[in-house]
N, C-alpha and C positions, 0 to 999 in steps of 0.2 A: 323568764327568758329561757331557762333550761327546758321547761315543758314545751315551749314553742320550737325548740331545737331538737326535740325527740328524746329528752332526758339522756344526753350522752354520758353523764356521770354514772349511769347504771350499766354502762357497757363494759366496765372493767372492775376488777377487785381492787379495793383501796386500802392503804395504810395511812392514817391521819395523824399528824405530828404537831403537838402544841408545846408551849413552854416559853420561858423568857430568853434563855440562851441554849444553844446546842441544837435547835430544831433543824437547821440546815445540815449539820454534820450527821445527825441521826438519819435524816431523810436520804442524804446522798449515800450513806453507808448501806442502808436497806436497799436502795435502788441498785447499787453496784452488785450486791449479793444476788438479787433477783436476776439481773442480767447474766451473771455467771451460771445461774441455774437454767439458762436458756429461755427465760420468760421475757416476752416483749414488754418492756418496762417504760412507763412515763415517770417523769420527775417534775414536780411543780414547786418552785421555791420563789422567794422574794426577800429583798429587792435584788437586782442584778448588780454586778460589779462594773462591767464595761459595756456589754451589749444586751439590750432588753430580751433578745432571743434566748439568753441563758436561763430565763425563768421557766421555759417550757422545753424539756428535754425528752427525747425518745431514744432509748438504748444508749444513753450516755452522751449524746450529741444534741446541741441546740436544734430544735425542730426546723426543718427546711422552710425557707422563706415563703414558698408557694403555699405550703400547708398553713402557716400562721396567717398569711394574708387572706386566704380563703375563709378561715375560721373568723377572722376579724370582720370581714365583709358580711358574713352571715349574722354576726352579733350586733353590728353597728345600728341597724334600724330598731332592733329590740331595745338596745341600751338607750337610744334617744327617746323611744316611747316611754320607757320606765323611769327615765331620769337617773339611770344607774351611775354609780361612782366608777372611776377608772379601774379600780381593783375588781369591782364586781364584773365589769365588762371583760377584763383580761382573764378572770377566772372562768367565766363562761366560755370564752374563746379557747382557753387551754383545754378544758374538758372536751369540747367539740373536736379540737385538733387530736387529742388522744384517741377519741372514738374513730375518727377518720383514718388515723394511722394504724388502727388495729392493735392498740395497746391492750395487753391482757391484765396487767397490774400497774397501778399508779401509786406512787408515794407522794403525798400532798402535804406541804407545810402550811400551817395556819399563817395568815398574814398578820393579824393582830388580835390578841385575846383568844377567842374561841367561840363562845356562845353565839355572838352576833356576826362572826366572820363569814364572808361569802363562801368559804370552803366548807362550811358546816352543813351544806346540803348533802354531803356524802353519806352513804351507808357503808362504813368501812368494815373490814375483817378484824381490824385491831386498831387501837389508839395508843399514842405515847404522850405522856406529859413529862417533859424533861426536868423542869424545875420551876420555881416561882420566885422572882425577885421584883423589886420596884422598877417599873418601866411603863411608859405610856399611861401614867396616872390620870391624865386629863380625860382618858377614854375608859379606863378599866377600874378606876377607884384609887383612892390614896392610902389604902391599907393593903397589906399582903393578903389578908383574908379575902377582901373583895376581889383582888386580882386572881387569887386561886380559884374562887368560885366562877369567875368568867372563863378562865382557861379550862376548867373542868366541864364547861358547857358542851364540849365535844363528846363527852361520854354518852354511850347509847346502850339500850337493852341488849343483853346477851353478846355484847362485844367486849372482849378482854381489854383492859386498860393497864398499860405498863407504865409504872411511875418511877421517876428518878428520885434523887435525894430530896426529902421534904421534912422540915421540922414538924414536931408532933401537932402543933396547933393548926398548921396548914394541911397536914395529912387528915386531920379530923374534918376539915371543910371539904376536901376532895372525896373522902370516904362517904360523907353524907350525900354529896351530889351523886356519887356512884350508886348508892343505895336507892336514891330516888329514881335514877335512870334505869336501874336494873343491870348495871355493868359489874363484871368481876374485876377485882383489883389485884395487881401483881406488883409488889413493892420491892425495889432494890434494897438489899440488906436484910429482908425478911423472907421473900419468896425466891429470890435469886441473888447471886453475889458476883461482884467483879473484884478479883484479888490479884496479888502478885504483880502489881503494876510496875513496869520498868520503862522509863522514857529515855529516848536518845534523839539526836537530830534527825534520824531516819524514820522515826515513828515511835509507837508505843506497843509494848507486849503486855499481855494480861491473861488471866484465867477466868473463865465463865463457868459457873455451876448453877444449875436450876433443875426443876422437875423435867424440863425438856432435855437437859443434858446432865443427868444425875451423876455420871462419872466425871464430869468436868471436861472442858476443852481448853487447849492453849491457843490463843489467837494473837494476831498482830494487826494493827491499823497503821497506815503510813502517816497519820496525823499525830504530831507530837503533843504530849501533855496528858497528865493523869485524867483530866476531864474528858479527853477524847476516848480513853478506855471505857469510861462510863457510857459515853454516847454510843460507842460501838456495841457495848453490851446491851443497851436498851434496844437498839435496832435489831440485833440478833434474836433477842427474846421475843420481841414483837412479831417478827416473821414466823417464829416457831408457833406462838400462840394463835396467830392469825391463820394457821393451816398450811403455810408454805413449807415449813420444816425442812430447810435445805440440808444436804449432807455436809459433814464437817469439812471435807475437802472443798466443797463449793463455797462455804462461808469463808474459808481462808483465801480462796482464789478471788472472791468478790472483794474482800477487804484489800487484798494486795493491789488490785487494779484501780482502787479508788483515787480520784483526783478531786480535790475540793479547794480551789484557790481562795486565798484571803483568810485562811484559818491557820494561824501559826505557820504560814507558808514561807519556807526558807528558800532563798534563791541567791545566785552568785553572779557577779559581773560588775561592770562600771567601777572597778577598783576595790571591791570588797563584798561583804555579806549584807543581805537585806532580809528582813522579816516583815511580812505583811499580815496584819491581824485586825479584823474589823472592830473588835472590842468596843462596842457602841454604848455601853452602860457600865455601872460600877462593878457588877458581877463579872462581866466580860473582861474588864480591865484587871480585876483580881486574878482571873484565870490566866490572862496573858502574863502577869507578873510571876505567877507560879511556874508557868512553862519556861519563862526566861531563867528562873532560878534552877530548873531541872536540866535544861539543855545547854551543853557547853557551846558557846558561840564566841567568836573573836571580840576582844575588847579593843577600844572603848565601844560602849553602846550608846547611841544617840537616838532618842525618839524624835520622829517627825510627826507632830500631832495636829490634827484638825478635827474639832468636835462641833456638833451642832449646838446652837445656842440654847435650845430648850432641853438639853440634857444636863444632868447634875455634874458638870465638868470638874468642879472642885473635888468631889469624891473620886472621880475617875483618875484625875491627875496624880493623886497621892500614890496609887498603885503603878501607874505608867512610868512615873519618874523614879521609882525605886531602883537602886543600883545603876542608874544612868549616869553618863558623863556628859553634861550639857544636854540641851534640847532645842528644837526649833518648832515654834508654833506658827501655823499657817491657816489658810482658808482654802478648802478644796473648791475648784471652780464649779463643779456640778451641784454643790449644795444650794438648795433654794434660798433666794435672797432673804426671805423673811425668817429663815431659820439659821442664818450664819452667826457664829459667835464673834466676839471681839477678842482676838488673842492678846492684845495689849492689856486689856483688863485682867485676863487670866494671868499674865506674867506678873502684874502688880500684886495679885493675890498670893503669889508664891515668891516672896522676896529672898528666900534662902537658897533658891536654885539658879544655876547659871543658864538662863533661858534667853534665846534670841527670838525675835518676831520678824517674820518675812511673809507678807501677805501675798506676794507673787508666788504662785505655786511652783513654777519651774525653777525660780531662783531658790526657793526653800528646799527643793530636792537637792539641788547642787550644793547648797550650804550644809545640809545635813551630811552629805557624803564627804564634804571637805572636813567637817569636824570629826567624823568617825574615822577618817583615813582608811586604813586597811581593816578596820573593825566592822561593827554592825550598825546599820541604820534600821530602826524599828518604826515602820510606817503604820499608824494606828489612829483610832479615835472615831471613825465612822466608815460606813460602806462607801461614802463619797470619797473620802481621803484615799482609801485603799484602791478603789476602782480608778480614780484619776491617776494615781501613781502607776498602777499596772499598765494603764493605757499609754503612758509616756515611756515605759521601760520594757518594751516588748522583747528585747534581746537578752534579758536575764535568763539564766539557765537554772533548772531545778536541782541539778546535781553535777 
């Protein structure tokens, strides 16, 4: 399809981002820094929260409808001819839209895995592998080693690969894939370091030291949580190794203007505090629990949880319910019918917790707010849950 479209993916310099969690935050951070440097920047992420246009951004804004519609029209007959999946068609349309918009650099998030992902047609300047956890085992393999090998499938000859935290056995898998591909590896904790992490409700401060920044630089991301310091460090290091090498003041300005909804996204209104975090797998749920422990928020804290039925919800709920005062389990309306969980079954599996079930999503939002009072409602469990809630609460303010 891309050949027939004139290979639009070759019209811009790319940064390719894979991993189980944090891909979107890394990608959004890198794109924001590039924009601050005056580079016309595309950002391709998935899935969306509220509007599908969120997936294809140009200079921080969803691509204009005429641009997207024109790209989709060009791709449609090719997708029908090839029997392409929806994601393959959307990826081709996104790359065509970037080319038509005159994008100079694009930050592209892997959809699923890496090796066989539609985005892996790119010839990037640099790659990022954020981490490896169990997720999408039905597609990627049921061991962490298999999943690591699939995600490392984006590594390419003479392209630097920036790696987040990996246990030694998974690092060995990725390093072997890198050797086979001819990619150089730059590992967090060995080749660069993120230290002095300080988290607050307004974001996270940290220090980054590497060969690119030998004297070290002090940075701040508006995204709260220690894991977001790591994500911001990965994005910055990847840009430097990919040849962009923004000035320190540009990096700071790019991070300061970053907005990435649904990732420990703290908002206010409707009688109290709200936190929106997609946390769609056990590792994401643990990161959410850690951020909740680090960031002072009004008590009581009441999770509003909706998880897809094919996710390991038992493992996720242990972290989500930690330090909570009651909880409401619900079903997000946008979740595919075949993937919806049964919240009553989940409640019975956790007899020691004060959990209410409300399958009507609007009533669930209201009940969680009622239980939390002036405290904090934590909306989490999936992109569907967070997106459906944000769509119903447009008047909440960020500060």
